C-alpha positions in Angstrom: -6.5 16.4 2.7 -3.2 16.1 1.1 -1.4 18.8 -0.8 0.1 16.6 -3.3 -0.9 17.9 -6.7 2.0 18.6 -9.0 2.8 22.2 -9.4 1.5 24.0 -12.5 4.8 25.8 -13.1 7.6 24.5 -15.1 7.5 21.5 -17.4 3.9 20.6 -17.6 4.7 17.3 -19.3 7.0 16.1 -16.6 5.3 13.7 -14.2 7.3 12.1 -11.5 4.4 11.5 -9.1 2.7 8.4 -8.1 -0.8 8.9 -7.0 -1.2 8.6 -3.1 -3.7 6.2 -1.9 -7.1 7.7 -1.3 -7.8 8.3 2.4 -11.0 6.2 2.3 -8.9 3.1 1.6 -7.7 3.3 5.2 -10.5 1.2 6.7 -8.6 -0.7 9.3 -8.3 2.0 12.1 -12.0 2.8 12.2 -12.7 -1.1 12.4 -10.2 -1.3 15.2 -11.9 1.7 17.0 -15.3 0.0 16.6 -14.1 -3.3 18.0 -12.5 -1.5 20.9 -15.8 0.3 21.7 -17.7 -2.9 21.5 -15.4 -4.7 23.9 -15.2 -1.9 26.4 -19.0 -1.5 26.5 -19.6 -5.2 26.7 -17.1 -5.7 29.6 -18.7 -2.9 31.6 -22.3 -4.1 30.8 -21.5 -7.4 32.4 -21.0 -5.6 35.7 -23.3 -2.5 35.4 -25.7 -2.3 32.5 -27.1 1.1 33.5 -26.7 3.8 30.6 -24.4 6.1 32.5 -21.3 3.8 33.0 -21.8 2.4 29.5 -21.9 5.8 27.8 -18.9 6.9 30.0 -16.7 4.0 29.1 -17.7 4.3 25.4 -16.8 7.9 25.2 -13.5 7.5 27.1 -12.6 4.5 25.0 -13.3 6.4 21.8 -11.0 9.3 22.8 -8.4 6.9 24.1 -8.3 4.8 20.9 -7.7 7.9 18.7 -4.9 9.2 21.1 -1.4 8.5 20.2 -0.6 8.1 23.9 -1.5 4.4 23.7 1.2 3.8 21.1 4.1 3.8 23.7 4.6 1.9 26.7 5.7 5.1 28.6 2.5 6.7 27.6 0.4 3.8 28.8 2.2 3.6 32.1 1.6 7.3 32.7 -2.1 6.9 31.6 -2.8 4.0 34.0 -1.3 5.9 36.9 -3.0 9.4 36.1 -6.3 8.5 34.6 -8.0 7.2 37.8 -7.1 10.5 39.6 -8.2 12.5 36.5 -11.5 10.5 36.5 -12.2 11.4 40.1 -11.3 15.1 39.4 -13.6 15.1 36.3 -16.5 13.6 38.3 -16.1 16.3 40.9 -16.1 19.1 38.2 -19.2 17.4 36.8 -20.8 17.5 40.1 -20.0 21.2 40.5 -21.3 22.0 36.9 -24.6 20.4 38.1 -24.9 22.0 41.5 -22.7 25.0 41.6 -22.3 25.9 37.8 -20.1 29.0 38.2 -17.5 27.1 40.2 -17.8 24.1 38.0 -17.2 26.3 34.8 -14.1 28.0 36.4 -12.8 24.6 37.3 -13.4 23.3 33.9 -11.7 26.2 32.1 -8.7 26.0 34.5 -8.3 22.3 33.7 -8.3 22.8 29.9 -6.0 25.8 30.3 -3.4 23.6 32.2 -3.8 20.7 29.7 -2.5 23.0 27.0 -0.1 25.3 29.0 1.8 22.4 30.5 3.1 21.4 27.0 5.7 24.1 27.1 7.7 22.0 29.7 8.6 19.2 27.3 7.2 15.9 26.0 6.5 14.4 29.3 4.2 17.3 30.5 2.7 17.3 27.1 1.5 13.8 27.5 0.2 14.7 31.0 -1.6 17.5 29.5 -3.2 15.3 26.9 -4.3 12.9 29.8 -5.9 15.8 31.7 -7.9 16.8 28.6 -9.2 13.3 27.8 -11.8 12.8 30.7 -13.0 16.6 30.3 -13.7 16.0 26.7 -15.5 12.9 27.7 -17.6 14.8 30.1 -18.9 17.2 27.2 -19.7 14.2 25.0 -21.7 12.5 27.8 -22.8 15.2 30.1 -25.5 12.9 31.8 -23.2 10.0 32.3 -22.2 11.3 35.6 -25.7 11.0 36.9 -25.3 7.2 36.6 -21.8 6.8 37.8 -20.1 7.6 41.2 -16.6 9.1 41.2 -15.1 5.9 42.2 -17.0 4.1 39.3 -15.7 6.8 36.9 -12.1 6.2 38.1 -12.4 2.2 37.6 -14.0 2.8 34.3 -11.2 4.9 33.0 -8.8 1.9 33.9 -11.0 -0.6 32.1 -11.2 1.7 29.1 -7.4 2.1 28.9 -6.8 -1.6 29.4 -9.2 -2.6 26.7 -7.8 0.1 24.2 -4.2 -1.0 24.8 -4.9 -4.9 24.7 -6.9 -4.7 21.6 -4.3 -2.4 20.0 -1.4 -4.8 20.8 -3.5 -7.8 19.6 -4.2 -6.0 16.3 -0.4 -5.4 16.0 0.5 -8.9 16.8 -1.8 -10.3 14.0 -0.6 -7.5 11.6 -4.1 -6.0 11.3 -2.5 -2.4 11.9 1.3 -1.6 11.5 3.4 -1.6 14.7 4.4 1.8 16.3 6.5 3.7 13.9 10.1 4.5 14.6 9.2 8.3 14.8 6.1 9.0 16.8 4.9 12.5 16.9 2.7 14.0 19.4 -0.9 14.4 18.6 -0.7 18.2 18.7 1.7 19.6 16.1 2.5 22.6 18.1 4.4 20.3 20.5 7.8 19.0 19.8 8.0 15.3 18.9 9.4 12.7 21.3 13.1 12.0 20.8 13.5 9.6 17.9 15.3 6.2 18.7 18.9 6.1 17.6 19.6 4.2 14.4 21.6 1.0 14.6 24.7 2.7 13.2 25.8 6.4 13.6 24.4 8.6 10.8 26.1 11.6 9.2 22.7 13.1 8.2 22.3 16.7 9.3 19.4 17.3 11.8 16.3 18.7 10.4 15.8 22.3 11.0 13.9 23.0 14.2 11.2 25.8 14.1 13.3 28.0 16.3 16.2 28.0 13.9 14.1 29.6 11.3 13.4 32.6 13.4 17.0 33.5 14.5 18.1 33.4 18.2 15.3 32.7 20.7 13.6 35.8 22.1 13.0 35.2 25.9 10.2 37.9 25.7 8.2 36.0 23.2 5.1 34.2 24.4 5.4 30.4 24.0 3.0 29.1 21.5 1.4 26.7 24.1 0.8 29.8 26.3 -1.0 31.5 23.5 -3.0 28.5 22.8 -4.0 27.9 26.4 -5.0 31.5 26.8 -7.2 31.3 23.6 -8.8 28.0 24.8 -9.5 29.6 28.3 -11.2 32.8 26.8 -13.1 30.8 24.2 -14.4 28.3 26.9 -15.3 31.2 29.2 -17.3 32.9 26.6 -19.0 29.6 25.6 -19.9 29.0 29.2 -21.5 32.4 29.5 -23.5 32.1 26.3 -24.4 28.5 27.3 -25.7 29.4 30.8 -27.6 32.3 29.2 -29.2 31.0 26.2 -29.0 27.1 26.6 -29.1 26.4 30.3 -30.1 22.8 29.9 -27.6 22.1 27.0 -24.5 24.1 28.0 -22.3 21.4 26.4 -23.5 22.2 23.0 -21.7 25.5 22.9 -18.7 24.5 25.0 -17.9 21.3 22.9 -17.7 23.3 19.7 -15.5 26.1 21.2 -13.2 23.3 22.5 -13.1 21.6 19.1 -12.2 24.6 16.9 -9.6 25.9 19.4 -7.9 22.4 19.9 -4.6 22.0 18.0 -4.7 25.5 16.9 -2.5 25.8 13.8 -3.2 29.5 13.1 -6.2 31.6 12.4 -7.0 30.0 9.1 -7.1 26.6 10.7 -9.6 27.7 13.3 -11.9 29.3 10.7 -11.7 26.3 8.5 -12.5 23.8 11.3 -15.4 26.2 12.4 -16.9 26.0 9.0 -16.7 22.1 8.7 -17.9 21.8 12.2 -21.0 24.0 11.5 -21.7 22.3 8.1 -21.3 18.8 9.5 -23.5 19.6 12.4 -26.2 21.0 10.1 -26.2 17.8 8.1 -26.2 15.7 11.1 -29.1 17.6 12.5 -31.2 17.2 9.3 -30.5 13.4 9.4 -31.5 13.3 13.2 -34.6 15.3 12.6 -35.7 12.9 9.7 -34.8 9.9 12.1 -37.1 11.3 14.9 -39.9 11.4 12.3 -39.6 7.6 12.2 -38.3 6.8 15.6 -39.3 9.4 18.2 -36.7 10.3 21.0 -36.7 7.7 23.8 -38.2 4.9 21.4 -37.3 1.5 22.7 -35.8 0.8 19.3 -32.9 3.1 20.3 -32.3 1.8 23.8 -30.1 -1.0 25.1 -28.4 -3.3 22.4 -30.0 -1.5 19.5 -28.6 1.8 20.5 -25.1 0.3 21.1 -25.1 -1.2 17.6 -26.2 2.0 16.0 -23.7 4.1 17.8 -20.8 1.6 16.9 -21.9 1.8 13.2 -22.0 5.6 13.2 -18.7 5.9 15.0 -17.0 3.4 12.7 -18.3 5.3 9.6 -17.4 8.6 11.2 -13.8 7.5 12.0 -13.3 6.2 8.5 -14.7 9.2 6.7 -12.7 11.6 9.0 -9.6 10.8 7.0 -11.4 12.3 4.0 -12.9 15.4 5.6 -13.6 16.6 9.1 -17.2 17.5 8.2 -18.0 13.8 8.0 -16.8 13.4 11.6 -18.9 16.3 12.7 -21.9 14.6 11.1 -21.1 11.4 12.9 -20.5 13.1 16.3 -23.8 15.0 16.0 -25.7 11.9 15.6 -23.8 10.2 18.3 -24.3 13.0 20.8 -27.9 13.2 19.9 -28.5 9.6 20.6 -26.3 9.6 23.8 -28.0 12.5 25.3 -31.4 11.1 24.3 -30.6 7.9 26.2 -29.2 9.9 29.2 -31.9 12.6 29.2 -34.1 10.8 31.6 -31.1 10.6 34.0 -30.1 14.1 33.6 -33.1 16.3 33.0 -36.2 14.1 33.4 -37.0 14.2 29.7 -36.0 13.6 26.2 -35.0 15.9 23.4 -37.6 17.0 20.8 -37.0 17.5 17.1 -37.1 21.4 17.6 -34.1 21.1 20.1 -31.9 19.7 17.5 -32.3 22.9 15.4 -31.4 24.7 18.6 -28.2 22.8 18.5 -27.2 24.4 15.2 -27.4 28.0 16.8 -25.5 26.7 19.8 -22.8 25.3 17.5 -22.6 28.5 15.5 -22.2 30.5 18.9 -19.5 28.1 20.1 -17.6 28.3 16.8 -17.8 32.0 17.0 -16.2 32.0 20.5 -13.3 29.9 19.3 -12.8 32.1 16.2 -12.9 35.4 18.0 -10.5 34.1 20.8 -8.1 32.7 18.2 -8.3 35.7 15.9 -7.9 38.5 18.5 -6.1 36.9 21.7 -2.4 36.6 20.8 -3.1 35.2 17.2 -1.0 32.7 15.6 -0.2 33.8 12.0 -1.2 30.8 9.8 1.5 31.6 7.2 4.1 31.5 9.9 2.9 28.0 10.9 3.3 26.9 7.2 6.8 28.2 7.0 7.9 26.4 10.3 6.5 23.3 8.8 8.4 23.9 5.5 11.6 24.3 7.5 11.2 20.9 9.2 10.3 19.3 5.8 13.3 20.9 4.0 15.5 19.8 6.9 14.3 16.2 6.6 14.9 16.3 2.7 18.5 17.5 3.6 18.9 14.6 6.0 17.6 12.0 3.7 19.7 13.2 0.9 22.9 13.0 3.1 22.0 9.6 4.4 19.2 7.8 3.0 18.0 5.0 5.5 14.7 3.9 7.1 15.1 6.4 9.9 15.7 9.5 7.8 12.9 8.3 5.5 10.5 8.0 8.4 11.6 11.6 9.5 10.8 12.7 5.9 7.5 11.1 5.9 6.5 12.6 9.3 7.5 16.1 8.2 5.4 15.9 4.9 2.5 14.7 7.0 3.0 17.8 9.2 2.6 19.9 6.1 -0.7 18.1 5.1 -2.0 18.9 8.4 -2.0 22.6 7.8 -2.7 22.4 4.1 -6.5 21.9 4.1 -7.5 25.5 4.8 -5.2 26.9 2.0 -6.6 24.4 -0.4 -10.2 25.1 0.6 -9.6 28.9 0.2 -8.1 28.1 -3.3 -11.2 26.2 -4.4 -13.7 28.6 -3.1 -12.0 31.9 -4.2 -10.3 30.8 -7.3 -7.1 32.0 -5.7 -4.8 29.8 -7.7 -1.2 28.8 -7.7 1.3 31.7 -7.5 4.7 31.7 -6.0 3.6 34.0 -3.1 0.9 31.5 -1.8 1.4 28.9 1.0 -0.5 26.3 -0.8 2.0 26.4 -3.7 4.9 26.3 -1.3 3.7 23.0 0.2 3.1 21.6 -3.4 6.6 22.5 -4.3 8.1 20.8 -1.2 6.0 17.6 -1.7 7.2 17.4 -5.3 10.9 18.1 -4.2 10.6 15.3 -1.6 9.4 12.8 -4.2 12.3 13.8 -6.5 14.9 13.4 -3.8 13.5 10.0 -2.8 14.1 8.9 -6.5 17.5 10.2 -6.6 19.0 11.0 -3.1 22.4 12.0 -4.4 22.1 15.6 -5.0 24.1 17.6 -7.5 26.2 20.7 -6.2 23.6 23.0 -7.9 20.8 21.1 -6.1 22.5 21.2 -2.8 22.9 25.0 -3.1 19.3 25.3 -4.1 18.2 23.4 -1.1 20.3 25.6 1.2 18.8 28.7 -0.5 15.3 27.3 0.0 16.0 26.8 3.7 17.4 30.4 4.2 14.5 31.9 2.3 12.0 30.8 4.9 12.8 34.1 6.8 11.3 36.1 3.9 7.8 35.3 2.6 8.4 36.9 -0.6 11.6 34.7 -1.4 10.1 31.4 -0.5 8.2 30.7 -3.6 11.0 31.5 -6.0 13.5 29.5 -3.9 11.4 26.5 -3.7 10.7 26.6 -7.4 14.4 26.8 -8.1 15.0 23.7 -5.8 12.3 21.8 -7.6 13.7 22.7 -11.1 17.2 21.7 -10.0 16.0 18.3 -8.8 14.1 17.7 -12.0 17.2 18.6 -14.1 19.3 16.3 -12.1 16.8 13.5 -12.5 16.4 14.1 -16.2 20.1 14.2 -16.7 
């Protein structure tokens, strides 16, 4: 959800905004994802029509299609080298989880810890960490798939999925179905520094946007890196989820673990974790109701939900879920609940010798609540990341990008500004939701209002990049104010007012 509403302060009759396109108008990416899934599943089905490999390639293709690694040739090359090895390792961990659960759980926790902790060593290791996480996430989505696929099959399937995803992406770019890779590609996880942007054709005199570390003064070597905090939180959350899963849901441990992993992934502060937990629980509850009603018409294991009909239903659900995710994550949670229910229903004869009953769907809600609790408690009490601090770091990047664009307006600085504003939107949803629920409306001390003011200032600067001396001073004051939360609101209000005055004059 985008924090783009105009501020309620100042001149209420001043309207410089152009309504942004509604997220649901962006239908092309979900269509591309659905086509990719269909192609990957169809290709594997020609060789091996068994459910295990088909579900494995579908889950892996889905996670790859949504990952920004496939947007660069370097990321693709790294993936094609590492994914087979990681597929073998994941198959081994899956075997351990089935036969020696304690050792398998420890290996799983260690792998996810490393996937996040490696980000501290730079963009290359960040991409490697993302690659490590991909097959392990797939293992949770399709826990029974390993019963129908050997480790060698899993390694080959990972290559097939990657080739299909990249090939269809390139074809879609060639026919202009989706835009080509932007000049500034940011890592999927916002806690990681973006890749170095390509140099412009001519030297630019624009100042470099403020880095997060510049907002906090000189670096403190004793401070724990954000990636280390997130890795420890993930490890503890997953360890708690495994314990609860083995104790309460021995046949469905993945129900608890997947939720703990989701709510801790891309941790942007405690508010973000709580917000994602609420959406995950609400979406799963709605998905469970829909699945339960569906089982009244088509019992689990019905021939109408096997083979080709199952594939078509899954593609439709995933396409709709990917599309609606741009509107709210709860819709994606609904879709994933339905997909996992169908997948595990198809694989249940392979994994457990039975099919899920309607009552088990309601047990899933309890498992999801417990998994969310593991994620929230770990994020709240284990080296917590202050949500307001995350917002102020994003504000620093956005203000730096505004300064760069004002000094040298060109396509590159405009892309940087757009990327920084998107980064603000990524952390805005919890604050907007809290305002709606609590009636805690716009004041100069609230992060939601800070982000609205920066969005408005960016729109004004894009309309008139040449800033007056007063506006430049106000911009500098706004950047300096980020060290003091009490000064941020007034400084950003002053910047917005100066930009309005310049445009009106």
